[in-house]
C-alpha positions as CSV (number, residue, x, y, z in Angstrom):
1,M,23.7,-15.7,12.8
2,T,22.0,-17.3,9.8
3,S,22.2,-21.1,8.9
4,P,22.0,-22.4,5.4
5,R,18.4,-23.6,5.8
6,E,17.1,-20.1,6.5
7,A,15.5,-18.3,3.7
8,A,17.3,-15.5,1.8
9,P,15.2,-12.3,1.6
10,R,12.6,-12.5,-1.2
11,V,11.9,-9.9,-3.8
12,R,9.3,-7.6,-2.2
13,E,6.6,-5.3,-3.4
14,P,7.4,-1.7,-3.4
15,T,6.5,0.2,-0.2
16,T,4.0,3.0,0.0
17,L,6.8,5.7,0.0
18,E,8.3,4.0,-3.2
19,W,4.9,3.8,-4.9
20,T,4.5,7.5,-4.1
21,G,7.7,8.4,-5.8
22,I,6.8,6.3,-8.8
23,S,3.4,8.0,-8.9
24,F,5.1,11.4,-8.7
25,V,7.2,10.6,-11.9
26,Y,4.1,9.0,-13.7
27,W,2.0,12.0,-13.3
28,V,4.7,14.6,-14.3
29,V,5.4,12.6,-17.4
30,F,1.6,12.3,-18.1
31,M,1.1,16.0,-17.7
32,G,4.4,16.8,-19.6
33,A,3.0,14.6,-22.5
34,L,0.0,17.0,-22.9
35,A,2.2,20.2,-22.5
36,P,3.8,20.2,-26.1
37,G,0.2,20.4,-27.6
38,N,-0.6,23.4,-25.4
39,V,2.7,25.1,-26.3
40,S,2.3,24.6,-30.0
41,H,-1.2,26.3,-29.8
42,I,0.3,29.3,-28.0
43,L,3.3,29.5,-30.3
44,A,0.8,29.3,-33.4
45,D,-1.0,32.2,-32.0
46,G,2.2,34.3,-31.6
47,G,2.3,34.2,-27.8
48,V,5.1,33.2,-25.4
49,P,4.5,30.1,-23.4
50,P,4.3,30.7,-19.6
51,W,7.2,28.3,-18.9
52,G,7.5,29.1,-15.1
53,Q,3.7,28.6,-14.6
54,M,3.8,25.2,-16.7
55,I,6.8,24.0,-14.5
56,V,4.7,24.8,-11.4
57,R,1.7,22.9,-12.9
58,L,3.9,19.9,-13.6
59,I,5.3,19.8,-10.1
60,G,1.8,20.4,-8.6
61,A,0.4,17.6,-10.7
62,G,3.1,15.2,-9.5
63,A,2.6,16.1,-5.9
64,L,-1.2,15.8,-6.2
65,G,-0.8,12.5,-8.2
66,S,1.6,11.1,-5.5
67,L,-1.4,10.8,-3.2
68,V,-3.0,8.3,-5.6
69,P,-1.1,5.2,-4.6
70,V,-1.6,5.8,-0.9
71,L,-5.5,5.9,-1.5
72,L,-5.2,2.9,-3.8
73,L,-3.3,0.9,-1.3
74,E,-5.8,1.6,1.4
75,L,-8.6,0.8,-1.1
76,R,-6.8,-2.5,-1.7
77,R,-6.6,-3.3,2.0
78,R,-10.2,-2.5,2.6
79,A,-11.6,-4.2,-0.4
80,P,-9.3,-7.0,-1.4
81,L,-9.9,-8.7,-4.8
82,S,-9.8,-12.1,-3.1
83,G,-12.1,-14.2,-0.9
84,T,-15.9,-14.3,-1.1
85,G,-16.5,-10.6,-1.5
86,A,-14.1,-10.3,-4.6
87,R,-17.0,-9.4,-7.0
88,R,-18.5,-6.7,-4.8
89,N,-15.0,-5.4,-4.2
90,I,-14.4,-5.0,-7.9
91,W,-17.3,-2.7,-8.1
92,L,-16.3,-0.8,-5.0
93,Q,-12.7,-0.2,-6.5
94,M,-14.2,0.9,-9.7
95,G,-16.5,3.4,-8.0
96,A,-13.8,4.6,-5.8
97,I,-11.5,5.3,-8.9
98,L,-14.4,7.2,-10.6
99,A,-14.7,9.5,-7.4
100,L,-11.0,9.8,-7.0
101,A,-10.8,11.2,-10.6
102,A,-13.4,13.7,-9.9
103,M,-12.0,14.7,-6.5
104,L,-8.3,15.3,-8.1
105,I,-10.0,17.5,-10.9
106,V,-11.8,19.6,-8.1
107,V,-8.8,19.9,-5.9
108,S,-6.7,20.9,-8.8
109,C,-9.1,23.7,-9.8
110,F,-8.9,25.1,-6.4
111,L,-5.2,24.9,-6.2
112,V,-4.8,26.7,-9.5
113,A,-7.2,29.3,-8.5
114,W,-5.5,30.0,-5.1
115,F,-1.7,29.7,-6.2
116,V,-1.8,30.7,-9.8
117,D,-4.9,33.0,-10.4
118,R,-4.7,34.4,-6.8
119,Q,-8.6,33.9,-6.5
120,P,-10.5,32.4,-3.6
121,L,-12.6,30.3,-6.1
122,P,-12.1,28.8,-9.6
123,P,-13.8,30.9,-12.5
124,Q,-17.5,30.3,-12.9
125,G,-18.1,27.1,-14.9
126,E,-14.3,26.1,-14.6
127,L,-15.2,23.1,-12.6
128,A,-17.7,21.8,-14.9
129,R,-15.5,22.4,-18.0
130,Q,-12.5,20.6,-16.4
131,L,-14.7,17.5,-15.4
132,V,-16.1,17.4,-19.0
133,A,-12.7,17.7,-20.6
134,N,-10.4,15.7,-18.4
135,W,-12.5,13.3,-16.1
136,A,-12.6,10.3,-18.4
137,L,-8.8,10.7,-19.3
138,L,-8.0,10.9,-15.5
139,V,-10.0,7.8,-14.8
140,L,-8.1,6.0,-17.5
141,C,-4.7,7.0,-16.0
142,I,-5.7,6.1,-12.4
143,T,-7.0,2.7,-13.7
144,L,-3.8,2.0,-15.6
145,F,-1.7,2.8,-12.6
146,H,-4.0,0.8,-10.3
147,I,-3.8,-2.2,-12.7
148,A,0.1,-1.8,-12.7
149,M,0.2,-1.8,-8.9
150,Q,-2.0,-4.9,-8.8
151,T,0.0,-6.8,-11.6
152,V,3.3,-6.0,-9.7
153,S,1.8,-7.4,-6.4
154,L,0.4,-10.5,-8.2
155,L,3.7,-11.3,-10.1
156,L,5.8,-10.9,-6.9
157,R,3.5,-13.3,-5.1
158,R,3.7,-15.9,-7.8
159,S,7.5,-15.6,-8.4
160,P,9.3,-18.5,-7.3
161,G,12.0,-16.8,-5.3
162,P,13.9,-18.4,-2.4
163,P,12.0,-20.8,-0.1
164,Y,10.3,-19.5,3.2
165,A,12.3,-20.1,6.4
166,D,11.3,-23.3,8.3
167,H,13.4,-22.3,11.3
168,L,15.2,-19.0,12.6
169,T,18.6,-19.3,14.2
170,I,19.5,-16.9,17.1
171,S,23.0,-16.1,18.4
172,D,22.7,-16.0,22.3
173,R,25.8,-15.5,24.3
174,G,28.0,-17.3,21.8
175,R,25.6,-20.2,21.3
176,A,23.1,-21.0,18.5
177,V,19.5,-21.2,19.5
178,V,17.2,-22.7,16.7
179,V,13.6,-21.8,16.8
180,S,11.2,-23.7,14.6
181,V,8.8,-21.4,12.7
182,S,6.0,-24.0,13.4
183,E,6.3,-23.3,17.1
184,I,6.0,-19.6,16.8
185,D,2.5,-18.2,18.1
186,W,3.1,-14.5,17.3
187,I,5.8,-12.0,16.7
188,E,6.2,-8.7,18.4
189,A,8.6,-5.8,17.1
190,Q,10.7,-4.6,20.0
191,G,13.2,-1.9,18.5
192,N,15.7,-3.6,16.4
193,Y,14.6,-7.0,17.5
194,Q,11.7,-9.3,17.0
195,A,10.2,-11.1,20.1
196,L,9.3,-14.6,18.9
197,H,6.7,-15.8,21.2
198,T,6.5,-19.7,21.3
199,R,5.1,-22.3,23.5
200,T,8.3,-22.7,25.4
201,G,9.2,-19.1,25.8
202,V,10.1,-15.7,24.1
203,H,13.3,-15.6,21.9
204,L,14.8,-12.3,20.5
205,Y,15.6,-12.3,16.9
206,R,17.6,-9.4,15.4
207,A,15.8,-8.1,12.4
208,T,13.3,-5.4,11.2
209,S,9.7,-6.2,10.8
210,L,10.0,-6.1,7.1
211,K,13.0,-8.5,6.9
212,I,11.3,-11.1,9.1
213,E,7.9,-10.8,7.2
214,E,10.0,-11.5,4.0
215,K,11.3,-14.8,5.5
216,L,7.8,-16.1,6.7
217,D,5.3,-17.9,4.5
218,P,2.2,-15.4,4.2
219,A,0.1,-18.6,4.1
220,Q,1.0,-19.2,7.6
221,F,1.5,-15.7,9.1
222,V,-0.5,-12.5,8.8
223,R,0.1,-9.0,10.0
224,I,-2.5,-7.6,12.5
225,H,-0.6,-4.4,13.6
226,R,2.4,-2.7,12.4
227,R,4.3,-4.2,15.2
228,C,2.7,-7.6,15.3
229,L,2.6,-10.8,13.2
230,V,0.5,-13.8,14.2
231,A,0.4,-17.6,13.1
232,L,-2.9,-18.1,11.4
233,K,-3.3,-21.6,12.8
234,Q,-2.9,-20.3,16.4
235,I,-5.9,-17.9,16.0
236,E,-8.9,-19.0,18.1
237,R,-11.3,-16.3,17.4
238,L,-11.6,-12.6,16.5
239,E,-13.8,-10.4,18.4
240,P,-14.8,-7.0,16.9
241,L,-14.4,-3.8,19.0
242,S,-16.6,-0.7,18.6
243,S,-13.6,1.4,17.5
244,G,-13.2,-0.7,14.4
245,D,-10.2,-2.5,15.8
246,G,-10.4,-6.1,16.8
247,L,-9.5,-8.3,19.7
248,L,-7.6,-11.5,18.6
249,V,-7.7,-14.5,21.0
250,M,-4.9,-16.9,20.4
251,R,-5.1,-20.7,21.4
252,S,-2.7,-20.0,24.2
253,G,-5.1,-17.6,25.7
254,T,-3.1,-14.5,24.7
255,R,-5.2,-11.5,23.8
256,L,-3.8,-9.3,20.9
257,R,-5.1,-5.9,19.5
258,Q,-5.7,-6.0,15.7
259,A,-5.6,-2.7,14.0
260,R,-8.4,-1.5,11.9
261,R,-6.3,-1.0,8.8
262,Y,-5.4,-4.7,8.7
263,R,-9.1,-5.9,9.2
264,A,-10.1,-6.7,5.7
265,V,-6.8,-8.6,5.0
266,L,-7.1,-10.6,8.3
267,R,-10.7,-11.6,7.6
268,A,-9.9,-12.6,3.9
269,R,-7.0,-14.7,5.2
270,L,-9.2,-16.3,7.9
271,R,-11.8,-17.3,5.2
272,G,-9.2,-18.7,3.0
273,S,-7.3,-20.6,5.7
């Protein structure tokens, strides 16, 4: 049950899977744009373009390029362009993109050697030739895609959209229970429900993790685990663990595990809160 004062779902940023699909199309189009020039050279020399091989190369480029957003999203989580370390993280991101472009060229050379040329190694000097010929262009293409991802994220954060919820309404045995968002300490996913942990007890709210996160103000709540959101104002301290994870101690005394992948975002939000 949803009351009029509950927030409607907001426009959200594409998921990792959606970015992967977008990247696949992006790289197929990019490689396809280079193909006409190669085809014209072959036809000018009186040859027949290897259409089958070219299609395989396009699909392979798309598949390889589809890994790019996964790496860029992880890079954005670990080195966010916000907070006190923003300047350092800009250089880290630039260095990572340079290395990623080189890695993609090396991997593609080996894949061509294995699946097209049926050889264990690329021809002598092929890696160097490909790096010299394509590295700068690949850096440019990855950078443009990274800028597009950052721009989409920034625009969606700044878009007005519906207001965030100030309460959640739960239907419990035919009666409506209203839970104020300000009273929620933390939220844990339990199947098709979200367990809202408040000072007065636990309430089960039917929604996915994604849907409830869309309703909540990111200035007040932060994700520390794929199954757990916490209220920033209820965090007492964060204790690092040797595994790279963290132990979050809430004001209520509850101790929650913070996954390593969310560490950079959490620390940035704590510094800004």
